[in-house]
C-alpha positions in Angstrom: 0.0 0.0 0.0 1.4 3.4 -1.0 2.1 6.2 1.5 -0.6 8.4 -0.2 -3.2 5.8 0.3 -2.2 5.2 3.9 -2.5 9.0 4.7 -6.1 8.9 3.5 -7.3 6.1 5.8 -8.9 6.7 9.2 -6.9 5.7 12.2 -9.1 2.7 13.0 -8.5 1.2 9.5 -4.7 1.7 10.0 -4.9 -0.1 13.3 -6.8 -3.0 11.8 -4.2 -3.3 9.0 -1.3 -3.3 11.5 -2.9 -6.1 13.5 -3.6 -8.3 10.5 0.0 -7.7 9.2 1.4 -8.7 12.6 -0.8 -11.9 12.8 0.1 -13.0 9.3 3.8 -12.4 9.8 3.7 -14.3 13.1 1.8 -17.2 11.4 4.4 -17.3 8.6 7.3 -17.5 11.1 5.6 -20.3 13.0 4.8 -22.4 9.9 8.1 -21.8 8.1 9.8 -24.3 10.3 13.4 -23.9 11.2 13.7 -20.7 13.3 10.5 -21.0 15.4 11.3 -21.9 19.0 8.9 -23.9 21.1 7.4 -22.2 24.2 9.5 -24.5 26.5 12.7 -23.7 24.6 12.0 -20.0 24.9 11.3 -20.0 28.6 13.7 -22.6 30.0 16.8 -21.0 31.5 20.1 -22.1 32.9 19.1 -23.6 36.2 22.6 -23.3 37.7 24.5 -26.1 39.4 25.5 -25.2 43.0 26.1 -26.8 46.3 22.8 -27.5 48.1 22.2 -25.4 51.2 21.3 -26.8 54.6 18.6 -25.7 57.0 15.8 -25.1 54.5 12.2 -26.0 55.5 10.3 -28.7 53.7 7.8 -27.7 51.0 4.9 -29.5 49.3 5.8 -31.2 46.1 8.2 -33.9 45.0 10.4 -35.7 47.6 13.2 -37.2 45.5 14.8 -36.0 42.3 13.6 -32.5 41.6 12.5 -31.9 45.2 13.1 -28.6 47.0 16.3 -29.3 49.1 14.5 -28.8 52.4 12.0 -31.5 51.4 14.7 -33.8 50.1 16.8 -33.5 53.3 13.8 -34.1 55.5 13.4 -37.5 53.9 17.0 -38.6 53.9 19.7 -39.1 56.5 23.4 -38.5 56.1 25.6 -41.5 55.2 27.8 -42.4 58.2 30.7 -43.5 55.9 30.5 -40.4 53.7 29.0 -37.7 55.9 28.6 -35.1 53.1 26.4 -37.5 51.2 23.1 -39.2 52.0 21.9 -42.8 52.1 20.3 -44.1 48.9 17.5 -45.9 50.7 16.6 -48.6 48.3 20.0 -50.3 48.3 23.2 -49.8 50.4 25.4 -46.9 49.3 25.4 -43.2 49.3 24.2 -40.3 47.1 25.6 -36.8 46.5 23.3 -34.0 45.4 23.7 -30.6 43.7 21.0 -28.0 43.4 19.7 -25.4 41.0 20.1 -21.7 42.0 16.5 -22.0 43.2 17.4 -24.8 45.7 15.9 -27.7 43.9 17.8 -31.0 43.6 18.9 -31.3 39.9 21.8 -33.6 40.2 22.0 -37.0 42.0 25.3 -39.0 41.9 24.4 -42.4 43.3 27.1 -44.7 44.4 25.9 -48.3 45.2 28.0 -49.9 47.9 28.5 -53.0 45.7 28.6 -52.9 41.9 25.1 -53.1 40.7 23.7 -54.9 37.6 22.0 -52.6 35.1 18.5 -53.8 35.9 18.9 -53.0 39.6 20.6 -49.6 38.8 17.6 -48.7 36.6 15.1 -49.6 39.4 17.1 -47.4 41.8 17.1 -44.5 39.4 13.4 -44.8 38.6 12.4 -44.8 42.3 13.9 -41.3 42.3 11.6 -40.1 39.5 7.9 -39.1 39.6 5.4 -41.9 38.8 4.4 -40.3 35.5 7.9 -40.5 34.0 8.2 -41.8 30.4 11.3 -43.0 28.6 12.5 -40.7 25.8 15.5 -42.8 24.7 18.0 -45.5 25.9 21.5 -45.4 24.3 24.5 -47.6 24.9 28.0 -46.2 24.4 31.4 -47.7 24.8 31.9 -46.2 28.2 28.4 -45.8 29.6 24.6 -46.2 29.0 22.5 -43.1 28.8 18.7 -42.9 29.3 16.5 -39.9 29.2 13.0 -39.7 30.8 10.5 -36.9 31.0 7.8 -36.2 33.5 5.0 -33.5 33.6 5.2 -33.5 37.4 8.9 -32.7 37.2 8.2 -29.9 34.7 5.5 -28.5 37.0 7.9 -28.6 40.0 11.0 -27.1 38.3 9.3 -24.6 36.0 11.8 -22.6 33.9 14.7 -24.7 35.3 13.3 -27.6 33.3 10.1 -26.9 31.4 10.4 -30.2 29.5 10.5 -32.2 32.8 13.5 -34.1 31.4 16.1 -36.0 33.3 19.2 -37.9 32.0 20.3 -41.1 33.7 23.9 -42.3 33.1 25.3 -45.6 34.2 29.1 -46.0 34.5 31.2 -48.9 35.4 34.5 -48.9 37.3 36.7 -49.2 34.2 36.6 -47.1 31.0 34.4 -49.7 29.3 30.7 -50.0 30.1 29.8 -53.3 31.9 26.1 -53.9 32.3 26.7 -56.3 35.1 28.8 -53.9 37.2 27.4 -50.3 37.5 29.5 -48.2 39.9 27.9 -44.8 39.4 24.3 -43.8 38.6 24.3 -40.1 37.6 21.0 -38.2 37.2 20.8 -34.6 35.9 19.0 -32.3 33.4 21.9 -30.9 31.4 21.0 -32.4 28.0 18.2 -30.9 25.9 15.1 -33.0 25.4 15.9 -35.8 22.9 19.7 -34.9 22.9 22.5 -37.2 24.0 25.8 -35.3 24.2 27.6 -37.6 26.7 31.1 -38.4 25.6 31.5 -41.8 27.1 
């Protein structure tokens, strides 16, 4: 539309044209594919990765992975052999945790006392997740096995820290090669994007 024609239109007509133009441009950007970001990708931020504080009160919500640290600590006792860590609960061993900047547990590093077969390791990890968790993938590498799960309850709890409700589970053995019969470390965190597997192992 030329400038002369625009100058001759009433303000209401100009406003309507502006709105229709904005809507059509927005629709084109969404349907063109590659550059459009999903709502969760736009609003998820870096959650941080800090030492969990002590002395926080419990809150309603999740009690295991993804829990507010006060709630998590109220349900766990410190491990006597490794006082900075906590007992696992389901099997002998200890677990270290790290928190988001908002004081939610976003890393669990689980150390079974004895080397654990992969099936048992998976059961231990899944007991830490909400009951609506669904598997996204299960990949085996030379030095580890990586699984990713997602949970709407986890997304609701962590908000912008993890809008996808995703969690990665990594099994590592004592040596450099992955051994499904002897898992020494079970690592749980949210640092890969949904559907991504960037672990170098």
